[in-house]
C-alpha positions as CSV (number, residue, x, y, z in Angstrom):
1,M,514.7,-71.6,47.7
2,S,513.9,-70.2,51.3
3,T,512.9,-67.0,52.1
4,P,515.5,-65.0,54.3
5,P,514.2,-63.9,57.8
6,G,512.2,-60.4,57.8
7,V,511.2,-61.0,54.1
8,P,508.0,-62.6,54.0
9,G,507.3,-64.8,51.0
10,P,503.8,-64.8,49.5
11,L,502.9,-68.1,51.7
12,Y,504.2,-67.0,55.0
13,K,502.8,-64.3,57.6
14,P,505.4,-61.6,58.2
15,F,508.2,-62.7,60.6
16,E,511.0,-61.2,62.5
17,K,512.9,-64.4,63.3
18,L,512.8,-67.9,62.9
19,V,512.2,-70.4,65.8
20,K,513.5,-73.7,66.8
21,I,511.0,-76.7,66.5
22,N,511.9,-80.4,66.4
23,V,510.1,-82.7,64.1
24,L,510.4,-86.5,64.6
25,G,514.0,-86.1,66.1
26,K,515.4,-83.6,63.9
27,D,515.7,-79.8,64.7
28,F,514.7,-77.1,62.3
29,E,514.2,-73.4,62.3
30,V,510.9,-71.9,60.9
31,P,509.4,-68.7,60.6
32,E,507.7,-67.4,63.9
33,G,503.9,-66.5,63.8
34,N,503.0,-69.2,61.0
35,I,501.1,-72.4,61.2
36,L,502.9,-75.6,61.6
37,L,501.8,-76.8,58.1
38,R,503.3,-73.6,56.6
39,A,506.4,-74.4,58.6
40,F,506.5,-77.9,57.1
41,Q,506.2,-76.1,53.6
42,Y,509.0,-73.8,54.7
43,I,511.5,-76.8,55.3
44,A,510.1,-79.1,52.4
45,P,508.9,-76.6,49.8
46,E,509.1,-79.2,46.9
47,T,506.8,-81.9,48.7
48,I,504.3,-80.3,51.0
49,P,502.5,-78.4,48.2
50,Y,501.8,-81.9,46.5
51,G,500.2,-83.3,49.6
52,R,496.6,-83.9,49.8
53,F,496.0,-81.1,52.3
54,C,492.7,-79.2,52.5
55,W,494.2,-76.4,54.7
56,N,491.0,-76.0,56.6
57,E,490.7,-78.9,59.0
58,E,488.3,-81.1,56.9
59,C,490.7,-83.8,55.6
60,Q,492.7,-84.7,58.8
61,Y,495.7,-85.5,56.8
62,C,497.9,-83.2,58.5
63,R,497.1,-84.4,62.2
64,V,500.2,-84.4,64.7
65,H,501.1,-85.2,68.0
66,F,503.3,-82.4,69.8
67,D,504.5,-81.1,73.0
68,L,506.1,-77.7,74.0
69,G,509.0,-79.3,75.9
70,P,510.1,-82.4,78.0
71,D,507.9,-81.6,80.7
72,S,504.6,-80.5,78.9
73,P,501.8,-82.9,78.0
74,N,501.7,-84.5,74.5
75,R,498.8,-83.0,72.5
76,V,496.9,-83.8,69.3
77,A,496.1,-81.1,66.6
78,L,496.1,-80.4,63.1
79,S,499.1,-78.7,61.9
80,C,496.8,-76.3,59.4
81,K,495.5,-74.9,62.6
82,L,498.4,-75.0,65.0
83,M,500.7,-72.0,65.4
84,V,504.5,-72.9,65.7
85,Q,506.1,-72.0,69.0
86,D,509.8,-72.2,69.8
87,G,510.8,-75.4,71.3
88,M,507.8,-77.4,69.9
89,R,508.5,-81.0,69.3
90,V,506.4,-82.9,66.5
91,T,506.4,-86.5,68.0
92,E,504.3,-88.2,65.6
93,A,502.8,-87.2,62.4
94,A,500.1,-88.5,59.9
95,Q,501.2,-90.8,57.2
96,E,500.6,-87.8,54.6
97,I,502.9,-85.6,56.4
98,R,505.5,-88.2,57.0
99,Y,505.5,-89.0,53.2
100,C,505.7,-85.4,52.2
101,L,508.7,-84.9,54.7
102,R,510.6,-88.0,53.5
103,T,513.4,-86.2,51.7
104,L,514.2,-84.8,55.3
105,K,515.1,-88.2,56.3
106,L,513.3,-88.0,59.6
107,N,513.2,-90.5,62.5
108,P,510.1,-92.9,62.1
109,P,507.8,-93.0,65.1
110,E,508.6,-95.6,67.5
111,A,506.7,-98.8,67.2
112,K,504.1,-99.2,70.0
113,A,504.2,-102.2,71.7
114,E,500.3,-102.3,72.2
115,G,498.5,-105.8,71.4
116,S,501.8,-107.4,70.6
117,G,500.6,-110.1,72.7
118,G,504.2,-111.7,72.9
119,N,506.0,-112.7,76.0
């Protein structure tokens, strides 16, 4: 069960409000002032804890590509170190993240045409 705004659970830093983020094409509200991996745990509490995440940037299983809006550059970061920001858009996620968020029925990343060699 989710923790209501303003009442921090044992896993989340205290927060006053929820901020809007987009994860692979789907919108969510998550606690402000928390790292992205904790935000993923907020929206998928039954599956993220079972992921193979080290939570200290050694494993690289939580790597994401993100931007802060349509006119901002796409960046790469580890979700265990990245603070959520209102309007953040996760455009690509490591396989372990996608697997742990599978119950949310997110849009898969678009297939890249690189190296297809077809005409």
